[in-house]
C-alpha positions in Angstrom: 73.1 86.9 108.1 69.7 88.6 108.2 70.1 89.7 111.8 73.5 91.1 110.9 72.1 93.1 108.0 69.2 94.4 110.1 71.6 95.6 112.8 73.9 97.1 110.2 71.1 99.0 108.5 69.8 100.3 111.8 73.2 101.5 112.8 73.8 103.1 109.4 70.4 104.8 109.5 71.2 106.3 113.0 74.6 107.5 111.6 73.0 109.1 108.6 70.4 110.8 110.6 73.2 112.5 112.5 74.9 113.7 109.3 75.1 117.4 108.6 73.8 118.9 105.4 76.2 120.6 103.1 75.8 122.6 99.9 75.8 120.9 96.5 79.3 120.5 95.0 80.4 120.9 91.4 79.2 118.5 88.7 80.5 115.0 88.6 83.5 114.0 86.5 82.7 112.0 83.4 86.4 111.1 83.0 87.6 107.5 83.2 89.8 108.3 86.2 86.8 109.8 87.9 84.8 106.7 87.3 87.7 104.5 88.6 87.8 106.6 91.7 84.1 106.2 92.3 84.3 102.5 91.8 87.2 102.2 94.3 85.0 103.8 96.9 81.8 101.9 96.0 83.6 98.6 96.1 85.6 99.2 99.3 85.0 96.5 101.8 84.3 93.8 99.3 87.7 94.4 97.8 89.1 93.7 101.2 87.2 90.4 101.6 84.1 91.6 103.4 80.5 90.7 102.4 79.4 94.4 102.4 80.8 97.4 100.5 80.5 101.1 101.0 78.2 101.1 98.0 76.0 98.3 99.3 75.7 99.9 102.7 74.7 103.3 101.2 72.1 101.6 99.0 70.8 99.4 101.8 70.4 102.5 104.0 68.5 104.4 101.4 66.1 101.5 100.7 65.4 101.2 104.5 65.1 104.9 105.1 63.0 106.0 102.1 59.7 104.5 103.4 60.3 106.0 106.9 60.8 109.6 105.8 57.9 111.9 106.2 59.3 114.3 103.6 60.5 111.8 101.1 64.1 111.2 100.0 65.7 111.8 96.7 68.9 109.9 96.0 71.3 112.1 94.2 73.8 109.2 93.9 77.5 109.0 93.3 79.8 111.5 91.7 83.6 112.1 91.5 85.2 115.5 91.4 88.7 116.0 90.3 90.9 117.8 92.9 94.2 117.5 91.0 95.9 114.9 88.8 95.1 111.4 90.2 93.2 112.7 93.2 89.4 112.8 93.4 86.7 113.7 95.9 84.0 110.9 95.7 80.6 111.7 97.1 77.4 109.9 97.7 74.6 112.4 98.1 70.9 112.3 99.0 68.3 114.9 99.9 65.4 114.8 102.2 62.8 116.8 100.2 62.8 120.4 101.3 66.2 120.2 103.0 69.7 120.8 101.7 71.5 117.8 100.2 73.6 115.6 102.5 77.0 114.5 101.2 79.1 111.5 102.4 82.6 112.2 100.9 85.9 110.4 100.5 89.3 111.4 99.0 90.7 109.0 96.6 94.3 108.9 95.4 94.4 106.7 92.3 98.1 106.0 92.7 98.1 103.3 95.4 94.2 103.3 95.4 94.1 105.1 98.8 90.7 106.0 100.1 90.4 108.5 102.9 87.1 109.4 104.6 86.5 113.1 104.8 83.9 113.2 107.5 83.1 111.2 110.7 80.1 109.7 108.9 82.1 108.5 105.9 84.8 107.1 108.3 82.1 105.1 110.1 80.6 103.7 106.9 84.1 102.8 105.6 84.8 101.0 108.9 81.4 99.2 108.8 82.2 97.9 105.3 85.2 96.0 106.8 83.3 94.7 109.8 80.1 93.4 108.2 
């Protein structure tokens, strides 16, 4: 199990290092539906029977990467932005000090609990949550 986690964290780190920075988005939604959308993304993987989740993979990566960053990393965390009724954009964001924030986004439709990755990086993390 330990070897699997080490391999996973190394792969996730490599994927995140290739992520592109994007500008900060609007403030997070405090609404109950926004919180539900966020929890659907964070728990994805475990809800499908896997030992890892999108949330655990993101946190694992940040814990592994923080000590290795020369600049330092600030975790901005999770937020949910309402796009329209029942549809949210859920984002995990972090920032290497002095650089623009990096976002890892998903689109969540609360009806049917559908989660769609919005970038190649979020797609890889979502896929990893099912494999690990």
